[in-house]
PDB file with one MODEL, atoms N, CA, C and O in Angstrom:
MODEL        1
ATOM      1  N   MET A   1    -100.099 -86.381  31.396  1.00  0.00           N
ATOM      2  CA  MET A   1     -99.290 -85.523  32.206  1.00  0.00           C
ATOM      3  C   MET A   1     -98.608 -84.428  31.402  1.00  0.00           C
ATOM      4  O   MET A   1     -98.415 -83.318  31.900  1.00  0.00           O
ATOM      5  N   ARG A   2     -98.255 -84.724  30.203  1.00  0.00           N
ATOM      6  CA  ARG A   2     -97.560 -83.744  29.399  1.00  0.00           C
ATOM      7  C   ARG A   2     -98.498 -82.674  28.861  1.00  0.00           C
ATOM      8  O   ARG A   2     -98.030 -81.579  28.548  1.00  0.00           O
ATOM      9  N   SER A   3     -99.737 -82.917  28.742  1.00  0.00           N
ATOM     10  CA  SER A   3    -100.683 -81.971  28.168  1.00  0.00           C
ATOM     11  C   SER A   3    -100.738 -80.656  28.927  1.00  0.00           C
ATOM     12  O   SER A   3    -100.706 -79.619  28.264  1.00  0.00           O
ATOM     13  N   PRO A   4    -100.816 -80.596  30.242  1.00  0.00           N
ATOM     14  CA  PRO A   4    -100.835 -79.312  30.945  1.00  0.00           C
ATOM     15  C   PRO A   4     -99.529 -78.534  30.777  1.00  0.00           C
ATOM     16  O   PRO A   4     -99.555 -77.304  30.731  1.00  0.00           O
ATOM     17  N   ASN A   5     -98.390 -79.223  30.684  1.00  0.00           N
ATOM     18  CA  ASN A   5     -97.109 -78.527  30.492  1.00  0.00           C
ATOM     19  C   ASN A   5     -97.064 -77.836  29.141  1.00  0.00           C
ATOM     20  O   ASN A   5     -96.609 -76.695  29.059  1.00  0.00           O
ATOM     21  N   TRP A   6     -97.515 -78.479  28.094  1.00  0.00           N
ATOM     22  CA  TRP A   6     -97.520 -77.873  26.759  1.00  0.00           C
ATOM     23  C   TRP A   6     -98.512 -76.713  26.697  1.00  0.00           C
ATOM     24  O   TRP A   6     -98.242 -75.680  26.084  1.00  0.00           O
ATOM     25  N   LEU A   7     -99.650 -76.900  27.335  1.00  0.00           N
ATOM     26  CA  LEU A   7    -100.643 -75.828  27.365  1.00  0.00           C
ATOM     27  C   LEU A   7    -100.092 -74.612  28.112  1.00  0.00           C
ATOM     28  O   LEU A   7    -100.290 -73.475  27.684  1.00  0.00           O
ATOM     29  N   PHE A   8     -99.401 -74.854  29.230  1.00  0.00           N
ATOM     30  CA  PHE A   8     -98.796 -73.755  29.979  1.00  0.00           C
ATOM     31  C   PHE A   8     -97.720 -73.051  29.142  1.00  0.00           C
ATOM     32  O   PHE A   8     -97.633 -71.823  29.158  1.00  0.00           O
ATOM     33  N   LEU A   9     -96.916 -73.806  28.425  1.00  0.00           N
ATOM     34  CA  LEU A   9     -95.866 -73.246  27.572  1.00  0.00           C
ATOM     35  C   LEU A   9     -96.470 -72.411  26.439  1.00  0.00           C
ATOM     36  O   LEU A   9     -95.971 -71.326  26.142  1.00  0.00           O
ATOM     37  N   ILE A  10     -97.516 -72.893  25.817  1.00  0.00           N
ATOM     38  CA  ILE A  10     -98.179 -72.157  24.738  1.00  0.00           C
ATOM     39  C   ILE A  10     -98.782 -70.862  25.272  1.00  0.00           C
ATOM     40  O   ILE A  10     -98.640 -69.812  24.646  1.00  0.00           O
ATOM     41  N   LEU A  11     -99.443 -70.922  26.405  1.00  0.00           N
ATOM     42  CA  LEU A  11    -100.010 -69.714  26.999  1.00  0.00           C
ATOM     43  C   LEU A  11     -98.917 -68.719  27.399  1.00  0.00           C
ATOM     44  O   LEU A  11     -99.094 -67.510  27.250  1.00  0.00           O
ATOM     45  N   LEU A  12     -97.809 -69.216  27.899  1.00  0.00           N
ATOM     46  CA  LEU A  12     -96.690 -68.352  28.264  1.00  0.00           C
ATOM     47  C   LEU A  12     -96.099 -67.664  27.038  1.00  0.00           C
ATOM     48  O   LEU A  12     -95.787 -66.474  27.084  1.00  0.00           O
ATOM     49  N   LEU A  13     -95.944 -68.408  25.940  1.00  0.00           N
ATOM     50  CA  LEU A  13     -95.440 -67.820  24.694  1.00  0.00           C
ATOM     51  C   LEU A  13     -96.428 -66.794  24.137  1.00  0.00           C
ATOM     52  O   LEU A  13     -96.007 -65.758  23.622  1.00  0.00           O
ATOM     53  N   LEU A  14     -97.704 -67.057  24.227  1.00  0.00           N
ATOM     54  CA  LEU A  14     -98.721 -66.121  23.780  1.00  0.00           C
ATOM     55  C   LEU A  14     -98.670 -64.831  24.610  1.00  0.00           C
ATOM     56  O   LEU A  14     -98.763 -63.727  24.071  1.00  0.00           O
ATOM     57  N   LEU A  15     -98.524 -64.991  25.911  1.00  0.00           N
ATOM     58  CA  LEU A  15     -98.406 -63.830  26.785  1.00  0.00           C
ATOM     59  C   LEU A  15     -97.145 -63.025  26.474  1.00  0.00           C
ATOM     60  O   LEU A  15     -97.191 -61.795  26.476  1.00  0.00           O
ATOM     61  N   ALA A  16     -96.048 -63.678  26.212  1.00  0.00           N
ATOM     62  CA  ALA A  16     -94.795 -62.990  25.865  1.00  0.00           C
ATOM     63  C   ALA A  16     -94.954 -62.234  24.547  1.00  0.00           C
ATOM     64  O   ALA A  16     -94.471 -61.110  24.410  1.00  0.00           O
ATOM     65  N   GLY A  17     -95.623 -62.845  23.591  1.00  0.00           N
ATOM     66  CA  GLY A  17     -95.850 -62.168  22.316  1.00  0.00           C
ATOM     67  C   GLY A  17     -96.711 -60.932  22.472  1.00  0.00           C
ATOM     68  O   GLY A  17     -96.430 -59.901  21.860  1.00  0.00           O
ATOM     69  N   LEU A  18     -97.748 -61.017  23.277  1.00  0.00           N
ATOM     70  CA  LEU A  18     -98.601 -59.855  23.516  1.00  0.00           C
ATOM     71  C   LEU A  18     -97.862 -58.761  24.279  1.00  0.00           C
ATOM     72  O   LEU A  18     -98.034 -57.575  23.994  1.00  0.00           O
ATOM     73  N   GLN A  19     -97.043 -59.157  25.242  1.00  0.00           N
ATOM     74  CA  GLN A  19     -96.254 -58.172  25.982  1.00  0.00           C
ATOM     75  C   GLN A  19     -95.240 -57.485  25.074  1.00  0.00           C
ATOM     76  O   GLN A  19     -95.013 -56.281  25.195  1.00  0.00           O
ATOM     77  N   TYR A  20     -94.634 -58.237  24.173  1.00  0.00           N
ATOM     78  CA  TYR A  20     -93.683 -57.644  23.228  1.00  0.00           C
ATOM     79  C   TYR A  20     -94.380 -56.566  22.405  1.00  0.00           C
ATOM     80  O   TYR A  20     -93.859 -55.462  22.243  1.00  0.00           O
ATOM     81  N   ARG A  21     -95.543 -56.890  21.895  1.00  0.00           N
ATOM     82  CA  ARG A  21     -96.271 -55.912  21.080  1.00  0.00           C
ATOM     83  C   ARG A  21     -96.677 -54.699  21.912  1.00  0.00           C
ATOM     84  O   ARG A  21     -96.654 -53.575  21.410  1.00  0.00           O
ATOM     85  N   LEU A  22     -97.047 -54.909  23.171  1.00  0.00           N
ATOM     86  CA  LEU A  22     -97.458 -53.803  24.032  1.00  0.00           C
ATOM     87  C   LEU A  22     -96.303 -52.843  24.301  1.00  0.00           C
ATOM     88  O   LEU A  22     -96.504 -51.629  24.299  1.00  0.00           O
ATOM     89  N   TRP A  23     -95.108 -53.361  24.533  1.00  0.00           N
ATOM     90  CA  TRP A  23     -93.991 -52.506  24.937  1.00  0.00           C
ATOM     91  C   TRP A  23     -93.091 -52.092  23.788  1.00  0.00           C
ATOM     92  O   TRP A  23     -92.496 -51.016  23.855  1.00  0.00           O
ATOM     93  N   VAL A  24     -92.961 -52.890  22.736  1.00  0.00           N
ATOM     94  CA  VAL A  24     -91.969 -52.616  21.701  1.00  0.00           C
ATOM     95  C   VAL A  24     -92.575 -52.532  20.304  1.00  0.00           C
ATOM     96  O   VAL A  24     -92.104 -51.736  19.491  1.00  0.00           O
ATOM     97  N   GLY A  25     -93.572 -53.301  20.005  1.00  0.00           N
ATOM     98  CA  GLY A  25     -94.078 -53.428  18.636  1.00  0.00           C
ATOM     99  C   GLY A  25     -94.846 -52.225  18.138  1.00  0.00           C
ATOM    100  O   GLY A  25     -94.869 -51.169  18.771  1.00  0.00           O
ATOM    101  N   ASN A  26     -95.468 -52.403  17.001  1.00  0.00           N
ATOM    102  CA  ASN A  26     -96.266 -51.354  16.376  1.00  0.00           C
ATOM    103  C   ASN A  26     -97.477 -51.046  17.255  1.00  0.00           C
ATOM    104  O   ASN A  26     -98.219 -51.951  17.638  1.00  0.00           O
ATOM    105  N   GLY A  27     -97.671 -49.774  17.570  1.00  0.00           N
ATOM    106  CA  GLY A  27     -98.768 -49.383  18.440  1.00  0.00           C
ATOM    107  C   GLY A  27     -98.433 -49.537  19.913  1.00  0.00           C
ATOM    108  O   GLY A  27     -99.334 -49.622  20.747  1.00  0.00           O
ATOM    109  N   SER A  28     -97.146 -49.575  20.242  1.00  0.00           N
ATOM    110  CA  SER A  28     -96.726 -49.762  21.630  1.00  0.00           C
ATOM    111  C   SER A  28     -97.002 -48.507  22.446  1.00  0.00           C
ATOM    112  O   SER A  28     -97.339 -47.453  21.906  1.00  0.00           O
ATOM    113  N   LEU A  29     -96.853 -48.645  23.741  1.00  0.00           N
ATOM    114  CA  LEU A  29     -97.080 -47.517  24.633  1.00  0.00           C
ATOM    115  C   LEU A  29     -96.103 -46.383  24.365  1.00  0.00           C
ATOM    116  O   LEU A  29     -96.481 -45.214  24.443  1.00  0.00           O
ATOM    117  N   ALA A  30     -94.858 -46.706  24.052  1.00  0.00           N
ATOM    118  CA  ALA A  30     -93.863 -45.681  23.743  1.00  0.00           C
ATOM    119  C   ALA A  30     -94.243 -44.924  22.470  1.00  0.00           C
ATOM    120  O   ALA A  30     -94.102 -43.703  22.404  1.00  0.00           O
ATOM    121  N   GLN A  31     -94.714 -45.635  21.484  1.00  0.00           N
ATOM    122  CA  GLN A  31     -95.125 -44.992  20.239  1.00  0.00           C
ATOM    123  C   GLN A  31     -96.357 -44.112  20.460  1.00  0.00           C
ATOM    124  O   GLN A  31     -96.451 -43.026  19.889  1.00  0.00           O
ATOM    125  N   VAL A  32     -97.276 -44.563  21.265  1.00  0.00           N
ATOM    126  CA  VAL A  32     -98.466 -43.772  21.571  1.00  0.00           C
ATOM    127  C   VAL A  32     -98.075 -42.492  22.309  1.00  0.00           C
ATOM    128  O   VAL A  32     -98.621 -41.426  22.026  1.00  0.00           O
ATOM    129  N   ALA A  33     -97.139 -42.587  23.247  1.00  0.00           N
ATOM    130  CA  ALA A  33     -96.679 -41.405  23.983  1.00  0.00           C
ATOM    131  C   ALA A  33     -95.990 -40.421  23.039  1.00  0.00           C
ATOM    132  O   ALA A  33     -96.199 -39.213  23.152  1.00  0.00           O
ATOM    133  N   THR A  34     -95.182 -40.914  22.121  1.00  0.00           N
ATOM    134  CA  THR A  34     -94.506 -40.047  21.148  1.00  0.00           C
ATOM    135  C   THR A  34     -95.518 -39.350  20.255  1.00  0.00           C
ATOM    136  O   THR A  34     -95.404 -38.150  20.004  1.00  0.00           O
ATOM    137  N   LEU A  35     -96.497 -40.087  19.777  1.00  0.00           N
ATOM    138  CA  LEU A  35     -97.523 -39.484  18.921  1.00  0.00           C
ATOM    139  C   LEU A  35     -98.363 -38.463  19.685  1.00  0.00           C
ATOM    140  O   LEU A  35     -98.750 -37.435  19.130  1.00  0.00           O
ATOM    141  N   SER A  36     -98.640 -38.742  20.942  1.00  0.00           N
ATOM    142  CA  SER A  36     -99.389 -37.773  21.757  1.00  0.00           C
ATOM    143  C   SER A  36     -98.611 -36.480  21.919  1.00  0.00           C
ATOM    144  O   SER A  36     -99.192 -35.396  21.868  1.00  0.00           O
ATOM    145  N   GLN A  37     -97.294 -36.582  22.114  1.00  0.00           N
ATOM    146  CA  GLN A  37     -96.458 -35.391  22.232  1.00  0.00           C
ATOM    147  C   GLN A  37     -96.419 -34.621  20.920  1.00  0.00           C
ATOM    148  O   GLN A  37     -96.463 -33.391  20.920  1.00  0.00           O
ATOM    149  N   GLN A  38     -96.338 -35.332  19.805  1.00  0.00           N
ATOM    150  CA  GLN A  38     -96.346 -34.673  18.493  1.00  0.00           C
ATOM    151  C   GLN A  38     -97.671 -33.950  18.258  1.00  0.00           C
ATOM    152  O   GLN A  38     -97.690 -32.855  17.695  1.00  0.00           O
ATOM    153  N   ILE A  39     -98.759 -34.549  18.680  1.00  0.00           N
ATOM    154  CA  ILE A  39    -100.072 -33.914  18.531  1.00  0.00           C
ATOM    155  C   ILE A  39    -100.139 -32.644  19.374  1.00  0.00           C
ATOM    156  O   ILE A  39    -100.640 -31.619  18.912  1.00  0.00           O
ATOM    157  N   ALA A  40     -99.644 -32.706  20.596  1.00  0.00           N
ATOM    158  CA  ALA A  40     -99.647 -31.522  21.463  1.00  0.00           C
ATOM    159  C   ALA A  40     -98.786 -30.407  20.857  1.00  0.00           C
ATOM    160  O   ALA A  40     -99.177 -29.240  20.876  1.00  0.00           O
ATOM    161  N   ASP A  41     -97.621 -30.769  20.323  1.00  0.00           N
ATOM    162  CA  ASP A  41     -96.760 -29.776  19.677  1.00  0.00           C
ATOM    163  C   ASP A  41     -97.451 -29.155  18.477  1.00  0.00           C
ATOM    164  O   ASP A  41     -97.364 -27.945  18.266  1.00  0.00           O
ATOM    165  N   GLN A  42     -98.137 -29.970  17.689  1.00  0.00           N
ATOM    166  CA  GLN A  42     -98.829 -29.465  16.507  1.00  0.00           C
ATOM    167  C   GLN A  42     -99.975 -28.540  16.892  1.00  0.00           C
ATOM    168  O   GLN A  42    -100.211 -27.530  16.228  1.00  0.00           O
ATOM    169  N   HIS A  43    -100.693 -28.882  17.968  1.00  0.00           N
ATOM    170  CA  HIS A  43    -101.770 -28.002  18.446  1.00  0.00           C
ATOM    171  C   HIS A  43    -101.213 -26.644  18.872  1.00  0.00           C
ATOM    172  O   HIS A  43    -101.808 -25.605  18.585  1.00  0.00           O
ATOM    173  N   ALA A  44    -100.066 -26.658  19.559  1.00  0.00           N
ATOM    174  CA  ALA A  44     -99.447 -25.397  19.991  1.00  0.00           C
ATOM    175  C   ALA A  44     -99.026 -24.565  18.779  1.00  0.00           C
ATOM    176  O   ALA A  44     -99.226 -23.350  18.758  1.00  0.00           O
ATOM    177  N   GLU A  45     -98.449 -25.209  17.783  1.00  0.00           N
ATOM    178  CA  GLU A  45     -98.045 -24.495  16.560  1.00  0.00           C
ATOM    179  C   GLU A  45     -99.269 -23.947  15.826  1.00  0.00           C
ATOM    180  O   GLU A  45     -99.244 -22.822  15.326  1.00  0.00           O
ATOM    181  N   ASN A  46    -100.328 -24.734  15.764  1.00  0.00           N
ATOM    182  CA  ASN A  46    -101.561 -24.278  15.111  1.00  0.00           C
ATOM    183  C   ASN A  46    -102.149 -23.073  15.823  1.00  0.00           C
ATOM    184  O   ASN A  46    -102.619 -22.136  15.177  1.00  0.00           O
ATOM    185  N   ASP A  47    -102.128 -23.089  17.163  1.00  0.00           N
ATOM    186  CA  ASP A  47    -102.647 -21.948  17.922  1.00  0.00           C
ATOM    187  C   ASP A  47    -101.837 -20.688  17.641  1.00  0.00           C
ATOM    188  O   ASP A  47    -102.400 -19.603  17.494  1.00  0.00           O
ATOM    189  N   ALA A  48    -100.505 -20.832  17.566  1.00  0.00           N
ATOM    190  CA  ALA A  48     -99.655 -19.676  17.262  1.00  0.00           C
ATOM    191  C   ALA A  48     -99.944 -19.151  15.859  1.00  0.00           C
ATOM    192  O   ALA A  48    -100.001 -17.940  15.646  1.00  0.00           O
ATOM    193  N   LEU A  49    -100.124 -20.050  14.914  1.00  0.00           N
ATOM    194  CA  LEU A  49    -100.416 -19.634  13.538  1.00  0.00           C
ATOM    195  C   LEU A  49    -101.803 -18.998  13.431  1.00  0.00           C
ATOM    196  O   LEU A  49    -101.991 -18.056  12.662  1.00  0.00           O
ATOM    197  N   LEU A  50    -102.765 -19.498  14.187  1.00  0.00           N
ATOM    198  CA  LEU A  50    -104.096 -18.880  14.188  1.00  0.00           C
ATOM    199  C   LEU A  50    -104.031 -17.454  14.731  1.00  0.00           C
ATOM    200  O   LEU A  50    -104.693 -16.557  14.209  1.00  0.00           O
ATOM    201  N   GLU A  51    -103.239 -17.248  15.770  1.00  0.00           N
ATOM    202  CA  GLU A  51    -103.078 -15.907  16.337  1.00  0.00           C
ATOM    203  C   GLU A  51    -102.408 -14.976  15.319  1.00  0.00           C
ATOM    204  O   GLU A  51    -102.812 -13.824  15.155  1.00  0.00           O
ATOM    205  N   ARG A  52    -101.388 -15.491  14.645  1.00  0.00           N
ATOM    206  CA  ARG A  52    -100.722 -14.691  13.606  1.00  0.00           C
ATOM    207  C   ARG A  52    -101.701 -14.334  12.495  1.00  0.00           C
ATOM    208  O   ARG A  52    -101.707 -13.198  12.021  1.00  0.00           O
ATOM    209  N   ASN A  53    -102.521 -15.280  12.076  1.00  0.00           N
ATOM    210  CA  ASN A  53    -103.505 -15.018  11.027  1.00  0.00           C
ATOM    211  C   ASN A  53    -104.540 -13.995  11.479  1.00  0.00           C
ATOM    212  O   ASN A  53    -104.970 -13.154  10.689  1.00  0.00           O
ATOM    213  N   ARG A  54    -104.944 -14.064  12.756  1.00  0.00           N
ATOM    214  CA  ARG A  54    -105.898 -13.095  13.277  1.00  0.00           C
ATOM    215  C   ARG A  54    -105.311 -11.684  13.235  1.00  0.00           C
ATOM    216  O   ARG A  54    -106.000 -10.728  12.879  1.00  0.00           O
ATOM    217  N   ILE A  55    -104.047 -11.563  13.598  1.00  0.00           N
ATOM    218  CA  ILE A  55    -103.383 -10.255  13.564  1.00  0.00           C
ATOM    219  C   ILE A  55    -103.276  -9.748  12.127  1.00  0.00           C
ATOM    220  O   ILE A  55    -103.509  -8.570  11.859  1.00  0.00           O
ATOM    221  N   LEU A  56    -102.924 -10.639  11.211  1.00  0.00           N
ATOM    222  CA  LEU A  56    -102.816 -10.231   9.806  1.00  0.00           C
ATOM    223  C   LEU A  56    -104.175  -9.837   9.230  1.00  0.00           C
ATOM    224  O   LEU A  56    -104.265  -8.890   8.449  1.00  0.00           O
ATOM    225  N   ASP A  57    -105.226 -10.551   9.608  1.00  0.00           N
ATOM    226  CA  ASP A  57    -106.575 -10.185   9.147  1.00  0.00           C
ATOM    227  C   ASP A  57    -106.971  -8.800   9.649  1.00  0.00           C
ATOM    228  O   ASP A  57    -107.556  -8.005   8.913  1.00  0.00           O
ATOM    229  N   ALA A  58    -106.647  -8.523  10.909  1.00  0.00           N
ATOM    230  CA  ALA A  58    -106.964  -7.200  11.461  1.00  0.00           C
ATOM    231  C   ALA A  58    -106.179  -6.115  10.729  1.00  0.00           C
ATOM    232  O   ALA A  58    -106.700  -5.028  10.477  1.00  0.00           O
ATOM    233  N   GLU A  59    -104.940  -6.410  10.391  1.00  0.00           N
ATOM    234  CA  GLU A  59    -104.115  -5.435   9.662  1.00  0.00           C
ATOM    235  C   GLU A  59    -104.666  -5.196   8.263  1.00  0.00           C
ATOM    236  O   GLU A  59    -104.679  -4.058   7.794  1.00  0.00           O
ATOM    237  N   VAL A  60    -105.118  -6.244   7.594  1.00  0.00           N
ATOM    238  CA  VAL A  60    -105.701  -6.102   6.262  1.00  0.00           C
ATOM    239  C   VAL A  60    -106.961  -5.256   6.319  1.00  0.00           C
ATOM    240  O   VAL A  60    -107.159  -4.373   5.485  1.00  0.00           O
ATOM    241  N   LEU A  61    -107.814  -5.523   7.301  1.00  0.00           N
ATOM    242  CA  LEU A  61    -109.035  -4.720   7.445  1.00  0.00           C
ATOM    243  C   LEU A  61    -108.709  -3.253   7.699  1.00  0.00           C
ATOM    244  O   LEU A  61    -109.362  -2.364   7.153  1.00  0.00           O
ATOM    245  N   GLU A  62    -107.707  -3.004   8.518  1.00  0.00           N
ATOM    246  CA  GLU A  62    -107.299  -1.628   8.803  1.00  0.00           C
ATOM    247  C   GLU A  62    -106.773  -0.947   7.543  1.00  0.00           C
ATOM    248  O   GLU A  62    -107.057   0.227   7.304  1.00  0.00           O
ATOM    249  N   LEU A  63    -106.016  -1.674   6.745  1.00  0.00           N
ATOM    250  CA  LEU A  63    -105.495  -1.101   5.504  1.00  0.00           C
ATOM    251  C   LEU A  63    -106.612  -0.813   4.505  1.00  0.00           C
ATOM    252  O   LEU A  63    -106.535   0.151   3.743  1.00  0.00           O
ATOM    253  N   LYS A  64    -107.643  -1.645   4.508  1.00  0.00           N
ATOM    254  CA  LYS A  64    -108.744  -1.455   3.564  1.00  0.00           C
ATOM    255  C   LYS A  64    -109.618  -0.266   3.932  1.00  0.00           C
ATOM    256  O   LYS A  64    -110.118   0.428   3.047  1.00  0.00           O
ATOM    257  N   LYS A  65    -109.809  -0.021   5.223  1.00  0.00           N
ATOM    258  CA  LYS A  65    -110.779   1.002   5.595  1.00  0.00           C
ATOM    259  C   LYS A  65    -110.165   2.332   6.015  1.00  0.00           C
ATOM    260  O   LYS A  65    -110.867   3.343   6.014  1.00  0.00           O
ATOM    261  N   GLY A  66    -108.906   2.372   6.367  1.00  0.00           N
ATOM    262  CA  GLY A  66    -108.345   3.622   6.864  1.00  0.00           C
ATOM    263  C   GLY A  66    -107.108   4.054   6.105  1.00  0.00           C
ATOM    264  O   GLY A  66    -106.280   3.221   5.736  1.00  0.00           O
ATOM    265  N   MET A  67    -106.976   5.349   5.870  1.00  0.00           N
ATOM    266  CA  MET A  67    -105.808   5.877   5.173  1.00  0.00           C
ATOM    267  C   MET A  67    -104.658   6.158   6.149  1.00  0.00           C
ATOM    268  O   MET A  67    -103.515   6.306   5.718  1.00  0.00           O
ATOM    269  N   GLU A  68    -104.942   6.232   7.445  1.00  0.00           N
ATOM    270  CA  GLU A  68    -103.903   6.533   8.419  1.00  0.00           C
ATOM    271  C   GLU A  68    -102.810   5.466   8.411  1.00  0.00           C
ATOM    272  O   GLU A  68    -101.623   5.785   8.482  1.00  0.00           O
ATOM    273  N   THR A  69    -103.206   4.225   8.324  1.00  0.00           N
ATOM    274  CA  THR A  69    -102.233   3.144   8.317  1.00  0.00           C
ATOM    275  C   THR A  69    -101.399   3.176   7.045  1.00  0.00           C
ATOM    276  O   THR A  69    -100.194   2.931   7.081  1.00  0.00           O
ATOM    277  N   VAL A  70    -102.039   3.477   5.924  1.00  0.00           N
ATOM    278  CA  VAL A  70    -101.316   3.549   4.663  1.00  0.00           C
ATOM    279  C   VAL A  70    -100.304   4.686   4.719  1.00  0.00           C
ATOM    280  O   VAL A  70     -99.163   4.523   4.286  1.00  0.00           O
ATOM    281  N   GLU A  71    -100.712   5.835   5.249  1.00  0.00           N
ATOM    282  CA  GLU A  71     -99.797   6.968   5.373  1.00  0.00           C
ATOM    283  C   GLU A  71     -98.629   6.635   6.297  1.00  0.00           C
ATOM    284  O   GLU A  71     -97.482   6.974   6.007  1.00  0.00           O
ATOM    285  N   GLU A  72     -98.927   5.977   7.398  1.00  0.00           N
ATOM    286  CA  GLU A  72     -97.872   5.615   8.347  1.00  0.00           C
ATOM    287  C   GLU A  72     -96.854   4.683   7.704  1.00  0.00           C
ATOM    288  O   GLU A  72     -95.648   4.858   7.878  1.00  0.00           O
ATOM    289  N   ARG A  73     -97.331   3.710   6.974  1.00  0.00           N
ATOM    290  CA  ARG A  73     -96.409   2.791   6.292  1.00  0.00           C
ATOM    291  C   ARG A  73     -95.603   3.514   5.228  1.00  0.00           C
ATOM    292  O   ARG A  73     -94.406   3.267   5.085  1.00  0.00           O
ATOM    293  N   ALA A  74     -96.247   4.412   4.475  1.00  0.00           N
ATOM    294  CA  ALA A  74     -95.530   5.162   3.445  1.00  0.00           C
ATOM    295  C   ALA A  74     -94.434   6.017   4.076  1.00  0.00           C
ATOM    296  O   ALA A  74     -93.348   6.150   3.512  1.00  0.00           O
ATOM    297  N   ARG A  75     -94.711   6.591   5.227  1.00  0.00           N
ATOM    298  CA  ARG A  75     -93.712   7.427   5.902  1.00  0.00           C
ATOM    299  C   ARG A  75     -92.536   6.598   6.418  1.00  0.00           C
ATOM    300  O   ARG A  75     -91.381   6.942   6.168  1.00  0.00           O
ATOM    301  N   HIS A  76     -92.820   5.518   7.130  1.00  0.00           N
ATOM    302  CA  HIS A  76     -91.751   4.755   7.779  1.00  0.00           C
ATOM    303  C   HIS A  76     -91.013   3.820   6.832  1.00  0.00           C
ATOM    304  O   HIS A  76     -89.791   3.703   6.915  1.00  0.00           O
ATOM    305  N   GLU A  77     -91.716   3.166   5.952  1.00  0.00           N
ATOM    306  CA  GLU A  77     -91.074   2.170   5.107  1.00  0.00           C
ATOM    307  C   GLU A  77     -90.522   2.767   3.812  1.00  0.00           C
ATOM    308  O   GLU A  77     -89.494   2.315   3.308  1.00  0.00           O
ATOM    309  N   LEU A  78     -91.200   3.778   3.276  1.00  0.00           N
ATOM    310  CA  LEU A  78     -90.793   4.331   1.985  1.00  0.00           C
ATOM    311  C   LEU A  78     -90.171   5.724   2.102  1.00  0.00           C
ATOM    312  O   LEU A  78     -89.612   6.234   1.131  1.00  0.00           O
ATOM    313  N   GLY A  79     -90.265   6.337   3.278  1.00  0.00           N
ATOM    314  CA  GLY A  79     -89.686   7.657   3.481  1.00  0.00           C
ATOM    315  C   GLY A  79     -90.432   8.763   2.755  1.00  0.00           C
ATOM    316  O   GLY A  79     -89.829   9.772   2.390  1.00  0.00           O
ATOM    317  N   MET A  80     -91.717   8.597   2.540  1.00  0.00           N
ATOM    318  CA  MET A  80     -92.508   9.584   1.811  1.00  0.00           C
ATOM    319  C   MET A  80     -92.999  10.676   2.758  1.00  0.00           C
ATOM    320  O   MET A  80     -93.142  10.455   3.961  1.00  0.00           O
ATOM    321  N   VAL A  81     -93.257  11.877   2.188  1.00  0.00           N
ATOM    322  CA  VAL A  81     -93.823  12.994   2.940  1.00  0.00           C
ATOM    323  C   VAL A  81     -94.984  13.563   2.146  1.00  0.00           C
ATOM    324  O   VAL A  81     -95.050  13.412   0.926  1.00  0.00           O
ATOM    325  N   LYS A  82     -95.908  14.224   2.855  1.00  0.00           N
ATOM    326  CA  LYS A  82     -97.051  14.859   2.204  1.00  0.00           C
ATOM    327  C   LYS A  82     -96.618  16.163   1.560  1.00  0.00           C
ATOM    328  O   LYS A  82     -95.553  16.698   1.870  1.00  0.00           O
ATOM    329  N   ASP A  83     -97.455  16.671   0.657  1.00  0.00           N
ATOM    330  CA  ASP A  83     -97.210  17.982   0.084  1.00  0.00           C
ATOM    331  C   ASP A  83     -97.297  19.035   1.183  1.00  0.00           C
ATOM    332  O   ASP A  83     -98.209  18.996   2.009  1.00  0.00           O
ATOM    333  N   GLY A  84     -96.378  19.951   1.197  1.00  0.00           N
ATOM    334  CA  GLY A  84     -96.378  21.020   2.182  1.00  0.00           C
ATOM    335  C   GLY A  84     -95.689  20.656   3.474  1.00  0.00           C
ATOM    336  O   GLY A  84     -95.566  21.513   4.349  1.00  0.00           O
ATOM    337  N   GLU A  85     -95.230  19.418   3.642  1.00  0.00           N
ATOM    338  CA  GLU A  85     -94.520  19.014   4.851  1.00  0.00           C
ATOM    339  C   GLU A  85     -93.021  19.180   4.637  1.00  0.00           C
ATOM    340  O   GLU A  85     -92.523  19.091   3.515  1.00  0.00           O
ATOM    341  N   THR A  86     -92.326  19.419   5.721  1.00  0.00           N
ATOM    342  CA  THR A  86     -90.880  19.510   5.672  1.00  0.00           C
ATOM    343  C   THR A  86     -90.315  18.345   6.475  1.00  0.00           C
ATOM    344  O   THR A  86     -90.733  18.095   7.606  1.00  0.00           O
ATOM    345  N   LEU A  87     -89.376  17.650   5.888  1.00  0.00           N
ATOM    346  CA  LEU A  87     -88.770  16.479   6.526  1.00  0.00           C
ATOM    347  C   LEU A  87     -87.504  16.918   7.234  1.00  0.00           C
ATOM    348  O   LEU A  87     -86.634  17.537   6.621  1.00  0.00           O
ATOM    349  N   TYR A  88     -87.388  16.608   8.508  1.00  0.00           N
ATOM    350  CA  TYR A  88     -86.200  16.873   9.285  1.00  0.00           C
ATOM    351  C   TYR A  88     -85.611  15.535   9.702  1.00  0.00           C
ATOM    352  O   TYR A  88     -86.299  14.713  10.308  1.00  0.00           O
ATOM    353  N   GLN A  89     -84.354  15.315   9.386  1.00  0.00           N
ATOM    354  CA  GLN A  89     -83.666  14.098   9.802  1.00  0.00           C
ATOM    355  C   GLN A  89     -82.619  14.474  10.834  1.00  0.00           C
ATOM    356  O   GLN A  89     -81.833  15.400  10.631  1.00  0.00           O
ATOM    357  N   LEU A  90     -82.615  13.769  11.912  1.00  0.00           N
ATOM    358  CA  LEU A  90     -81.650  14.019  12.982  1.00  0.00           C
ATOM    359  C   LEU A  90     -80.541  13.001  12.890  1.00  0.00           C
ATOM    360  O   LEU A  90     -80.792  11.799  12.808  1.00  0.00           O
ATOM    361  N   ALA A  91     -79.308  13.485  12.904  1.00  0.00           N
ATOM    362  CA  ALA A  91     -78.148  12.580  12.873  1.00  0.00           C
ATOM    363  C   ALA A  91     -77.901  12.058  14.271  1.00  0.00           C
ATOM    364  O   ALA A  91     -78.000  12.802  15.247  1.00  0.00           O
ATOM    365  N   GLN A  92     -77.589  10.817  14.367  1.00  0.00           N
ATOM    366  CA  GLN A  92     -77.332  10.230  15.684  1.00  0.00           C
ATOM    367  C   GLN A  92     -75.881   9.908  15.857  1.00  0.00           C
ATOM    368  O   GLN A  92     -75.481   9.406  16.907  1.00  0.00           O
TER     369      GLN A  92
ENDMDL
END
């Protein structure tokens, strides 16, 4: 008579242990959801960085092949002017 009670108790403890691991332990559903969110965030950051790299690559190619961009940067960032040009600055 006691054998089925012990077997039921052992199976119940085994089920409780498995449920603990499913909800709280290593590899639990909460941990999987957190890792999935981190992966999604990382993918979004990677996409933004890929777009930034694409823009920078296009800018590098433009700088390598055209003098217009170099002249524009020299004018705006360094305040340079060409020979024969007159610089007019307006006070605001």
